[in-house]
C-alpha positions, 0 to 999 in steps of 0.5 A, a space after each residue: 340471336 338470343 343474345 341480341 335479344 336478351 341484350 335488347 330486352 335488358 336495355 329496354 328495362 333499363 330505359 323504362 327503369 330510368 323513365 319511371 325514376 325521373 318522374 318520381 323525382 320531378 313530381 310537383 310538390 303541392 299535392 303531396 302537401 294537400 295529401 300530407 295526411 295519409 290513411 295510416 301515417 302521422 303527418 298532419 297539415 299542422 306538422 308539414 306547414 309548421 307552426 313557425 312564428 311570423 309577423 303580419 303587416 301590424 306587427 302581430 305574431 302569428 303562427 303560420 298553420 294554427 292562426 294563418 291557415 287552420 280551417 280556412 280557404 286561403 290564397 298564398 302568394 310570394 312577393 317582396 315590397 321593392 319589386 317594380 314590376 310582377 309583385 305590384 301587378 299581382 297585388 292589384 290583381 288580387 285586389 281586384 279578385 277580392 272586388 269580384 268575390 264581393 260579400 264572399 270575400 270575407 270568408 277567404 283569407 289571402 296570405 302574401 308572403 315575403 321573399 325578402 324578409 331582411 328588408 320587408 319588416 312589418 312597418 315596411 309591409 304595412 306601407 305597402 298594403 296602404 299604398 296599394 289599398 289592400 290593408 284589411 283584416 282578411 289579407 295577411 302580409 307575413 315576415 319573420 327572420 330568414 330562417 323562419 321564412 325559408 322553412 315557410 316558403 319551402 313548405 310551400 314549394 318555394 326555394 328562393 335564393 334571392 327574393 327575385 327567383 320566387 315563383 309568381 304562382 297563386 297556391 289556393 287551397 281549402 285547408 280543412 279538406 286538403 284541397 289545393 291547386 295552383 293558379 297562374 297570376 295572369 288568369 282572369 280575376 273573375 276565374 280566380 275568384 270562382 276557383 276559390 268560391 268552389 273551395 268554399 262549397 263543403 265537401 260531400 260526406 265530410 
């Protein structure tokens, strides 16, 4: 009897250990990014996101963290311009979000990163922004060479073996205060706008 109890307890421990290990292996990456600066650690947001040089739709070179993210409230998403279904629909949704935000839109930067850098040159991105009526100083469409884009996309949890395999989720963040969350792209424009407005509210005690 004691032997059976011992076997049962041993098996229970193994199952619990496996469940715990599995949970750790499948954590969402973004909360780790959001809290990338532990109290006694050395990792900061610039180190995590990197200052990889990218080009915007106007051909300007921007460092990803210092020029595109630092001290901003941002909305990040991934697109590719030859997409004929989700990408243009989401771009139109985000245009609607900016319209809902009204005057507050100027305080929020939208950043659309291409998953197809081999085809999406700055000129191609510019044509895309003009086609969809979203070309403006507070909406960046960024590209680079494949290695640069793979690095940047990887840091926001996007591993894209092919352009079509990118996630359509929106990532919103208050970079300075490390507040990040994800939003489904089919959420109402007003709900997305409200989430962004909440991120512009100063954090108490900071």
